[in-house]
C-alpha positions as CSV (number, residue, x, y, z in Angstrom):
1,M,-3.0,120.8,3.7
2,N,-6.8,120.1,4.7
3,G,-7.5,123.3,4.8
4,I,-6.0,124.3,1.0
5,R,-8.2,121.0,0.1
6,S,-11.4,122.5,1.7
7,V,-10.9,125.6,0.4
8,L,-10.3,124.4,-3.3
9,R,-13.3,122.0,-3.5
10,K,-15.4,125.0,-3.4
11,K,-16.8,127.7,-5.2
12,V,-14.4,130.3,-4.1
13,P,-13.6,133.9,-6.0
14,S,-10.8,133.7,-8.4
15,S,-8.6,135.9,-6.3
16,T,-8.6,133.1,-3.9
17,A,-8.4,130.5,-6.0
18,I,-5.1,131.9,-7.2
19,K,-3.6,132.5,-3.8
20,V,-3.8,128.7,-2.8
21,L,-2.8,128.0,-6.6
22,R,0.5,129.9,-5.8
23,K,1.5,127.7,-2.6
24,V,0.1,124.3,-4.2
25,F,2.5,125.2,-7.6
26,A,5.3,125.8,-5.0
27,M,5.2,122.4,-2.8
28,P,7.4,119.7,-3.6
29,A,5.7,117.5,-6.3
30,P,4.2,114.7,-4.5
31,A,2.5,117.1,-1.9
32,A,1.0,119.3,-4.9
33,R,0.1,115.8,-6.9
34,L,-1.5,114.7,-3.8
35,L,-4.0,117.8,-3.5
36,L,-4.7,118.6,-7.0
37,N,-5.4,114.8,-8.0
38,D,-8.2,114.7,-5.1
39,I,-9.3,118.3,-6.0
40,S,-9.4,117.9,-9.6
41,R,-10.9,113.9,-9.6
42,P,-13.4,113.6,-12.1
43,R,-17.2,113.7,-10.3
44,K,-19.8,111.5,-10.9
45,S,-21.5,113.2,-13.6
46,H,-18.1,113.0,-15.3
47,K,-17.7,109.0,-15.2
48,S,-19.5,108.3,-18.6
49,W,-17.5,110.4,-20.6
50,I,-14.3,108.7,-19.6
51,S,-12.6,105.9,-20.9
52,K,-9.4,105.3,-19.3
53,V,-6.7,103.7,-21.4
54,P,-3.6,102.0,-19.2
55,W,0.1,102.0,-20.6
56,N,-0.3,100.0,-23.5
57,N,3.0,100.2,-25.1
58,D,1.8,103.0,-27.2
59,W,0.3,105.5,-24.8
60,S,-1.4,105.9,-21.5
61,G,-4.5,108.7,-20.9
62,C,-8.0,108.4,-21.4
63,W,-10.6,108.8,-24.3
64,I,-13.4,111.7,-23.2
65,G,-16.3,111.7,-25.3
66,E,-20.2,111.0,-24.7
67,N,-21.0,107.6,-23.4
68,V,-17.4,105.8,-23.9
69,H,-17.1,104.9,-20.5
70,K,-18.4,101.2,-21.6
71,L,-16.5,101.4,-25.1
72,N,-13.9,98.4,-25.7
73,P,-11.0,99.6,-27.8
74,A,-12.6,98.5,-31.2
75,E,-15.9,100.2,-30.4
76,I,-13.5,103.4,-29.4
77,Q,-12.0,103.1,-32.6
78,S,-14.9,103.0,-34.8
79,R,-16.0,106.2,-32.7
80,V,-12.5,107.9,-33.3
81,E,-13.1,107.1,-36.9
82,A,-16.9,108.4,-36.8
83,A,-15.7,112.0,-35.3
84,D,-15.7,115.1,-37.4
85,V,-12.9,116.3,-34.9
86,V,-10.2,114.8,-32.6
87,L,-8.4,117.0,-30.1
88,F,-5.3,115.6,-28.8
89,N,-4.8,116.7,-25.5
90,V,-1.8,117.3,-23.3
91,H,-2.0,118.6,-19.5
92,G,-0.1,120.9,-18.0
93,G,1.4,121.2,-14.3
94,G,5.0,122.4,-14.7
95,F,6.2,118.9,-15.6
96,R,5.5,117.7,-12.2
97,I,1.5,117.4,-11.8
98,G,-1.3,117.0,-13.4
99,T,-3.4,114.3,-14.9
100,C,-5.5,113.8,-18.2
101,T,-8.9,114.4,-16.6
102,M,-7.8,117.3,-14.6
103,Y,-9.9,119.8,-16.9
104,M,-12.8,117.6,-17.1
105,D,-15.3,120.8,-17.0
106,T,-13.1,122.8,-19.5
107,N,-13.1,119.4,-21.9
108,L,-16.7,119.3,-21.9
109,A,-17.3,122.6,-22.6
110,W,-15.2,122.3,-25.7
111,I,-17.1,119.0,-27.0
112,N,-20.9,121.0,-26.1
113,V,-19.7,124.2,-28.0
114,L,-18.6,122.5,-31.2
115,K,-21.8,120.6,-30.8
116,E,-24.1,123.4,-30.5
117,K,-22.4,126.0,-32.7
118,Y,-21.3,123.6,-35.7
119,G,-22.9,120.2,-35.0
120,L,-20.0,118.2,-34.5
121,T,-19.1,115.6,-33.1
122,V,-15.5,115.2,-31.3
123,M,-13.5,112.5,-29.1
124,I,-11.0,114.1,-26.8
125,M,-7.2,111.9,-26.9
126,S,-6.1,113.0,-23.4
127,I,-2.5,112.1,-22.6
128,D,-0.9,111.1,-19.1
129,Y,2.9,111.6,-19.4
130,R,5.5,110.4,-16.8
131,L,5.9,113.4,-14.4
132,A,9.1,115.0,-12.7
133,P,11.5,114.8,-10.7
134,E,11.1,111.3,-11.2
135,Y,11.3,111.4,-15.0
136,R,12.9,114.3,-16.4
137,Y,13.5,115.5,-20.0
138,P,13.1,113.9,-22.5
139,S,10.5,111.4,-20.5
140,P,7.6,113.3,-21.1
141,V,8.9,114.5,-24.3
142,E,9.4,110.5,-25.5
143,D,5.7,110.0,-24.5
144,V,3.9,112.9,-26.1
145,V,5.5,111.9,-29.2
146,R,4.6,107.8,-29.1
147,A,1.0,108.9,-28.2
148,Y,0.7,111.3,-31.4
149,E,2.4,108.6,-33.4
150,C,-0.3,106.1,-31.9
151,L,-2.9,108.2,-33.1
152,T,-1.9,108.9,-36.4
153,Q,-0.1,105.7,-37.9
154,T,-1.8,103.0,-35.5
155,M,-5.3,104.3,-35.5
156,G,-4.8,105.8,-38.9
157,V,-6.3,109.2,-37.9
158,P,-5.3,112.0,-40.7
159,G,-3.7,115.1,-39.6
160,E,-6.3,116.7,-41.0
161,K,-8.8,115.7,-38.6
162,I,-6.7,116.4,-35.6
163,V,-6.4,119.7,-33.3
164,A,-3.4,119.8,-30.8
165,I,-4.2,121.3,-27.6
166,G,-1.9,122.0,-24.8
167,D,-1.8,124.4,-21.6
168,S,1.6,125.9,-20.2
169,A,3.9,122.5,-20.0
170,G,1.2,120.6,-21.9
171,A,1.6,123.2,-24.7
172,A,5.9,123.3,-24.6
173,L,5.1,119.4,-25.1
174,I,3.3,119.8,-28.1
175,L,5.6,122.0,-29.5
176,E,8.2,120.1,-28.9
177,T,6.9,116.9,-30.6
178,L,5.8,119.0,-33.5
179,F,9.1,120.4,-33.9
180,I,10.3,116.4,-33.5
181,T,8.0,114.9,-35.7
182,H,8.9,117.0,-38.5
183,D,11.8,115.8,-39.1
184,P,13.1,112.5,-36.9
185,S,16.2,112.6,-38.4
186,M,17.5,115.3,-36.4
187,F,17.0,113.5,-33.1
188,E,17.7,110.5,-31.0
189,I,15.1,109.5,-28.7
190,V,16.6,107.5,-25.8
191,T,15.0,106.3,-22.5
192,D,16.1,106.5,-18.8
193,D,16.8,102.7,-19.2
194,P,18.3,102.0,-22.2
195,E,18.6,98.4,-21.3
196,D,14.8,98.3,-21.0
197,S,13.7,98.6,-24.7
198,N,9.8,97.9,-23.7
199,A,10.1,100.8,-21.1
200,S,6.8,99.5,-19.3
201,E,6.3,103.0,-17.6
202,G,6.3,104.6,-21.4
203,G,9.6,104.9,-22.4
204,S,10.6,104.4,-26.2
205,G,13.7,102.4,-26.0
206,G,15.3,104.6,-29.0
207,P,12.1,103.9,-31.4
208,V,12.5,104.4,-35.0
209,L,10.1,107.4,-36.0
210,S,9.2,108.5,-39.4
211,E,7.6,112.3,-40.2
212,L,4.3,112.3,-38.7
213,P,1.2,114.5,-40.3
214,R,0.8,118.1,-39.0
215,P,-2.4,118.4,-36.9
216,A,-5.0,120.8,-39.1
217,G,-5.0,123.5,-35.9
218,T,-2.6,123.6,-32.9
219,V,-4.2,125.2,-29.5
220,L,-1.7,126.5,-27.6
221,V,-2.8,128.0,-23.9
222,S,-0.2,130.1,-21.7
223,P,2.4,128.6,-23.3
224,L,5.6,127.7,-21.3
225,V,8.5,128.2,-24.5
226,T,11.6,128.9,-22.5
227,D,13.0,128.9,-19.0
228,E,14.1,132.0,-18.6
229,T,12.4,134.3,-16.5
230,T,13.7,137.6,-17.2
231,S,11.3,139.5,-19.7
232,E,9.1,142.7,-18.7
233,S,6.0,140.5,-17.7
234,W,8.0,138.4,-15.3
235,R,8.4,141.8,-13.4
236,V,5.2,144.0,-13.8
237,N,3.1,140.3,-13.2
238,V,4.5,138.6,-10.7
239,E,2.5,139.9,-8.0
240,F,-0.9,138.9,-9.9
241,D,0.1,135.4,-11.1
242,Y,0.3,132.6,-9.4
243,I,3.3,131.6,-11.2
244,S,6.5,132.8,-9.0
245,Q,10.0,132.8,-9.6
246,H,10.5,130.3,-7.0
247,T,8.0,127.9,-8.9
248,A,10.0,128.4,-12.2
249,K,13.4,127.5,-10.1
250,V,11.8,124.8,-9.0
251,I,10.7,123.3,-12.4
252,K,13.8,123.9,-13.9
253,R,15.6,122.0,-11.2
254,D,12.8,119.2,-11.6
255,Y,12.7,119.1,-14.9
256,F,15.5,120.2,-16.6
257,E,18.8,120.0,-14.1
258,P,20.2,116.4,-13.6
259,Q,19.4,114.2,-10.3
260,D,23.1,115.1,-9.2
261,Q,23.5,118.4,-10.2
262,D,23.9,121.1,-7.1
263,P,21.4,123.6,-7.5
264,D,23.7,126.1,-6.4
265,T,26.0,125.5,-9.3
266,P,25.0,126.1,-12.6
267,P,24.8,123.2,-15.1
268,E,27.3,123.5,-17.9
269,S,25.0,122.6,-20.4
270,N,21.0,123.0,-18.9
271,R,18.6,121.6,-20.9
272,V,15.8,124.4,-21.8
273,L,13.0,124.7,-24.3
274,G,14.6,125.6,-27.4
275,I,11.5,126.9,-29.5
276,A,11.8,130.1,-28.0
277,K,15.4,130.1,-29.6
278,L,14.3,130.1,-33.1
279,Q,13.8,132.9,-35.3
280,T,12.2,131.5,-38.6
281,G,11.7,128.0,-39.8
282,F,7.8,127.8,-37.8
283,Q,6.2,126.8,-41.1
284,A,7.6,123.9,-41.4
285,F,6.6,122.0,-38.0
286,L,3.5,124.0,-37.1
287,S,0.2,123.5,-38.0
288,P,-1.0,125.7,-40.4
289,N,-3.2,127.4,-38.3
290,V,-2.6,128.0,-34.5
291,L,-4.6,129.6,-31.9
292,M,-3.1,131.5,-28.5
293,Y,-4.5,132.1,-25.2
294,I,-2.8,134.2,-22.9
295,G,-3.4,136.4,-20.0
296,D,-2.4,139.9,-19.9
297,K,-1.8,139.2,-16.1
298,E,0.5,136.7,-16.5
299,V,4.0,136.2,-16.4
300,L,4.5,134.2,-19.4
301,R,3.1,136.6,-21.8
302,D,5.6,138.6,-23.2
303,D,7.6,135.1,-24.2
304,A,4.7,134.0,-25.6
305,L,3.9,137.1,-27.7
306,D,7.5,137.2,-29.0
307,L,7.0,133.3,-30.5
308,A,3.8,134.6,-31.9
309,E,5.2,137.5,-33.7
310,K,8.0,135.3,-35.1
311,A,5.5,132.7,-35.9
312,E,3.3,135.5,-37.9
313,Q,6.3,137.0,-39.5
314,D,7.3,133.2,-40.8
315,G,3.8,132.7,-42.6
316,V,2.1,130.6,-39.9
317,N,-1.5,131.7,-39.5
318,W,-1.7,132.8,-35.9
319,Q,-4.4,134.0,-34.1
320,T,-4.0,135.2,-30.5
321,V,-6.5,136.2,-27.7
322,V,-5.5,137.7,-24.7
323,E,-7.8,138.7,-21.7
324,D,-7.1,140.6,-18.3
325,C,-6.4,137.2,-16.6
326,V,-3.7,134.9,-15.3
327,H,-2.0,132.0,-16.1
328,D,-3.8,129.0,-17.9
329,W,-6.9,131.1,-17.6
330,F,-8.7,129.6,-20.4
331,C,-8.1,125.7,-18.7
332,V,-8.1,126.6,-15.1
333,R,-11.5,128.5,-15.1
334,E,-12.0,128.9,-11.5
335,V,-9.3,132.2,-11.9
336,V,-11.5,133.9,-14.0
337,K,-14.3,136.2,-13.0
338,D,-15.9,137.4,-15.6
339,H,-17.6,134.4,-17.1
340,S,-18.5,136.0,-20.2
341,I,-15.0,135.5,-20.9
342,L,-14.9,132.0,-21.1
343,E,-17.9,132.2,-23.3
344,R,-16.7,134.5,-25.6
345,A,-12.8,132.2,-25.5
346,D,-15.5,128.8,-25.9
347,S,-17.0,130.7,-29.2
348,I,-13.7,131.4,-30.8
349,F,-12.3,127.9,-30.2
350,A,-15.2,126.6,-32.1
351,D,-14.5,128.8,-34.8
352,F,-11.0,127.9,-35.2
353,V,-11.6,124.5,-34.8
354,Y,-15.1,124.5,-37.6
355,R,-11.9,126.8,-39.7
356,S,-9.0,124.2,-39.2
357,V,-10.9,121.5,-40.0
358,I,-14.4,121.6,-41.7
359,Q,-13.9,124.3,-43.7
360,P,-11.0,123.0,-45.7
361,R,-13.4,119.8,-46.2
362,E,-16.4,121.9,-47.5
363,T,-14.3,124.1,-49.6
364,E,-12.9,120.7,-51.3
365,H,-16.0,119.2,-51.5
366,A,-18.0,122.5,-53.3
367,L,-15.0,122.7,-55.6
368,E,-15.4,118.6,-56.5
369,A,-19.2,119.5,-56.9
370,L,-18.5,122.7,-59.4
371,S,-16.2,120.3,-61.3
372,F,-18.3,117.9,-61.5
373,R,-21.2,119.9,-62.6
374,R,-18.7,121.7,-65.3
375,A,-17.8,117.9,-66.5
376,S,-21.4,116.5,-66.8
377,E,-24.2,118.9,-67.1
378,G,-25.1,120.5,-70.6
379,L,-23.4,118.0,-72.7
380,E,-25.0,116.2,-76.1
381,V,-23.2,113.6,-77.8
382,V,-22.2,115.2,-81.2
383,L,-20.6,113.4,-84.5
384,E,-17.1,114.1,-84.9
385,D,-18.2,115.9,-88.5
386,D,-21.0,117.7,-87.3
387,E,-21.1,120.6,-89.5
388,D,-22.6,123.0,-86.6
389,D,-19.6,122.3,-84.2
390,D,-18.1,125.7,-84.1
391,E,-21.5,126.9,-83.5
392,D,-22.5,124.8,-80.8
393,D,-19.4,125.9,-79.1
394,E,-20.4,129.3,-79.1
395,V,-23.9,128.5,-78.1
396,F,-22.0,126.6,-75.1
397,H,-19.5,129.2,-74.2
398,E,-22.7,131.6,-74.3
399,A,-24.7,129.8,-72.0
400,M,-21.9,129.0,-69.3
401,T,-20.5,132.4,-69.2
402,G,-23.8,134.8,-69.8
403,T,-25.6,136.2,-67.1
404,E,-28.5,134.3,-66.1
405,L,-26.6,131.4,-64.9
406,S,-28.7,129.1,-62.3
407,F,-27.8,127.2,-59.6
408,D,-30.0,124.8,-57.5
409,K,-30.2,124.8,-53.6
410,A,-27.8,122.4,-52.9
411,M,-25.0,124.4,-54.9
412,M,-26.1,127.7,-53.7
413,K,-25.4,126.4,-49.8
414,K,-21.8,125.0,-51.0
415,L,-20.8,128.3,-52.5
416,D,-22.6,130.4,-49.1
417,A,-20.5,128.0,-46.7
418,L,-17.6,129.3,-48.8
419,G,-18.3,132.9,-48.1
420,I,-19.2,133.5,-52.1
421,N,-22.3,135.4,-51.9
422,D,-22.3,137.8,-54.8
423,P,-24.2,136.8,-57.6
424,D,-21.7,137.7,-60.2
425,A,-18.9,136.1,-57.9
426,K,-20.9,132.9,-58.0
427,R,-20.8,133.0,-61.6
428,S,-16.9,134.2,-61.6
429,T,-16.7,130.8,-59.6
430,L,-18.7,128.6,-62.2
431,T,-16.5,130.2,-64.8
432,V,-13.3,129.3,-63.7
433,Y,-14.6,125.1,-64.7
434,V,-15.1,126.4,-67.7
């Protein structure tokens, strides 16, 4: 164990990192947690970016943002309200391992690329949830649902400002959260201990949910969408990936199957990830924009691509990024040999967040400005019985629809931000409001 820890703490070739991760993921949960929690614990340079949130009857995890380490809850609320974007982040780890701070370098890369490319301020709400096998399905789902409810209802952050992010099992939890909260009447969430309505470690006590707003965008990184392992990518990629058939069996046993279930006896009604079984209805619960990262050499590839295809056919604006990498490469960056892949992926991420959150806002403001100009400019008071009414109307129409419409610099920038660059197109855009 100490040998594995020392290897992972150093910068090692991606091939070595994959081999070590394959061994770690196959370990019993306590041993795997001991290793990864030690290896992935925040470094000194990360500390000022983290504000831990212990269980507070709503959620637990941390806020990640610039110089948040000394902020009190009221100051955190102010920072969240002032931020351009809030990333709602759920970590992976096969439902068995992982923490809210396990991807700090990746989290900071997201914050920095959004600031550098678009000048955006970002806060990340990173969720800790109860882990298997101590807590099985649906306990982690309950925790993520409650955290999202806290963000949107208690803290009052509008969905238009949120991008939800999940990797691997975290992506599965994001998908289930979106599915459950789009129509809570279909579900009954209960705790492992029904007598404890407060569920001090994060249980729900049978909460009454209302429909929650969709995030503006959702980012799925190597999503786990089914517990089946029969796709072609499971056959051809198992030699490359660090997720193995053994790992899949351990996850299925620890997370889904009852404690008293004989592992050699198939359960009569096994709890499975149901998203992959859907054929339609994706628009009802998914964000209007979805970005998925997947590895061409990972075992989950085909099942994830099948989900993407069905969602696209259902009308979801879905973008998929495929690179020649293994599982969870966008978050677990140690497995990526070519760092230009990560730079490209981060740039795509920034574009997606801007397109999902900021561009709709700018579009709305630009159209409001155009409407205001139409209503308030070039007008003068005339008498009701003015004999020149008809002549004035003709002059006004000619002025507004002629070929020499003038735009001030501010309006030109707004139209340029909308992608309206052609002079004729700009005149046409204004004519809509005439």
